[in-house]
N, C-alpha and C positions, 0 to 999 in steps of 0.2 A: 749913860753917854758915850759915845768911845773917845779912848782916848787917840790925840796924837802920834802917828805912828813917823820918827822921826830914825832913830837907830836902828833901822834893820831897812830891807825890800820891804814892800805891800805883799800882799801874797793875793795873788788871784786865781777863781776857777772857773769855768765854763760848763758849763749846762748846756746840751747840745752841742756835735760835734758838725753838720752839716755845712753846708756853702760856707755861711754866715759865720760862720766862730772862725773860718778860715781865716777873716780880719781879726779880727783878736787875737787869734793867735803870733799872726804877725806886728803886730801893735805891741802886743806883749816882748816881743823877743827885743823888737826895733829899741827897746825904754828900759833893756833888761839890766841897766844897772844900778835903776831904782825899784822895780818890778820883775815878781818872776812869777810865773806858771806853778800853780801846786797843785793840780788836780785839773782833771775831764771825768765829762760825764754825758752817757749816750747810751738808749737802749739799744740801739743797734750798732752788735758784737763788732762789724764791720769800719765802719763807721771810727765807733771806738777806739777798736782796734790800732787805724791808722794814724789817730789825732794822738793816741798814749804814745805811738813809735817817731811819727816826725814833733812829737814838744820835746819825749821824754818823763811830759810828768805822767804819776799814776791814773788810771782809769778806771771807772765806778760804773755799772752798770742800772745801779739805783742812787737817785738822789738822795734816802735819806744815808746809804750805805758812805757815801760822798763827804756829809756833812758830818757822821760822826768820827771818823777817819780822817781828815781835810785838815788843816792848819788858813785855809779861806780865809782873808780881812773880807774879799771882795765877790760874790759870786757874779758872773755876769752868766746872764739868760739868755741863751740864744737857739731856744724849742721853737718849735709851731708855735705859732701865736696864742691858739687857745687854752697852752699848757702855762701861759704865763702867769696867768693869779692864782695858781695853789702854787705852783714853785715857789713864788715870788714870799706867800705867804711863810710855808715851811722854811724859806731861808731865815727873813726876817724873824721867826721864831728862836732860830738856831744864836738869834744876835751876831748875825752879820749883817757887812752893805749889799746892796742887790741892785744891779745893774741891769736893767730891760734891753733889749731889740725892743724896736718898734714894730707893730701897733704895742704897746703897754698892755694893753688889755683887747679884746674883744667886743665885750661888754661895760656898761659904765656903772651898774653895778660890783663889778670884779676890779673894774680902775680905783672904787673909792677903800674898797677891801685892802689892796696893793699899801695904798697910802696909807690906811689906819693901820696895819701893819708896821 
């Protein structure tokens, strides 16, 4: 079970630094008194560099590296929909909360696996 965070800011990371991620970056900045962005991840070097420079958050080109080296409480998945299932399962296995963009999954069985994870 996860403990309630009351003594510090809640730490977010974002996977996928394309168009939709900018909405998450803005929301995190708007609530900066209570939450902070501690990592961004994208396989596209230009998007990753732009996101890291715009937010000040460390950038990671691989999700596994971000999960190993980043202390996020919650990871937001803003990557292409077909990647959500495997990324969700990997993030959940690392003991973190997961928030996905819609659609959650592109196949019913993937959605079920995500919920089980």
